[in-house]
Each structure stands twice: as C-alpha cells, then as structure tokens.
N, C-alpha and C positions, 0 to 999 in steps of 0.2 A: 667912159667911151662906149656906152651902150649904142647899139644900132650901127656901128661902123665896123666894117670887116678889116682885117689886116691888109688885104690887097688895096682896099679903098684908102687906107691910111698911107700906104707907100705912094700911091698915085697922087695923094694930096700934097706930098712933099717933094716928089721927084717926077719928072716928065716921063721917064721910062724905067723899066726894071733894070736895064743896062746901066743907067745913071746911078740907081740905088746900089747895084752890085759894085760899080767902080768905087764909090765912096767907102764901101765896106772892105773892098779888096778881094771880092769873090768873082767867080765866073758868072756870066749872065745865067747860065744853065742852073747853077746852084741856087741863085737868088730866085729864079723862076720856080724851081721845084718847091722851095720853102714857101714862097708867097702863094702858090697854088695848092698848098697842102699835100704835096706829093712826097715831101721829106720833112721830118721833124728836126728843128734846130737843136743843137747842143746848147748847154748853158753859155758857153763862150760865144757861140753864134748869136744867141739871144741878147747878150750884153752888147755885142757890136751893132746889132740892129737898133737896140734902145738908144745908143749914142747917136747913131745916124738919124734917128727919128725924133730926137730930143724928148725921149720918154725915160721913165725909170725902168729898171730891169723888171720890177713887179708888174708895171703897166703892160710891158711888152710880153712877158711870160703868160699873162692872162689870155692872150689870143691863142695860145697853144695848149693850154690846160683844159681838160674836160670840165664841164660845168660843175659836176659833183665835187671836184676838188677845190673849188673856189668858195666854199661855204665859210 
C-alpha cells in the first residue's frame, strides 16, 4: 500500500468520515481525529478500522507505526 495515505484509503471506501465512523460505531469527531493524525488509535480501534476497510490488522497498523519500526 505504498503511496496511499490512511485518509485516502478511508475516502476510497467511504463517501464521508461520518459514514466510516458510523460503520465502526464511533463519533465523527473520533474518526476525524484518527484519520487526520490528531489521535493515535488503540489496538482495538485499529482492529475495528481494519475490519471496516477489509484489511488485515497488520496492514492497518502500518499506517500508524513509525517507519523505523516497520523493518
């Protein structure tokens, strides 16, 4: 998934952040904060996002891990 941002991935699957938040069961504000990088997701949050985006937990977590830890 090189070259795609997490935000871009969300918008490729959902029309709005509110739609994404609704599928996961979050407030729009929480989803917005995570998608915009203002809040780091917990492992449980990452798992919920992975399921909503049809990704593995590992694929989703890579968007939030520093590059150095992905070696």
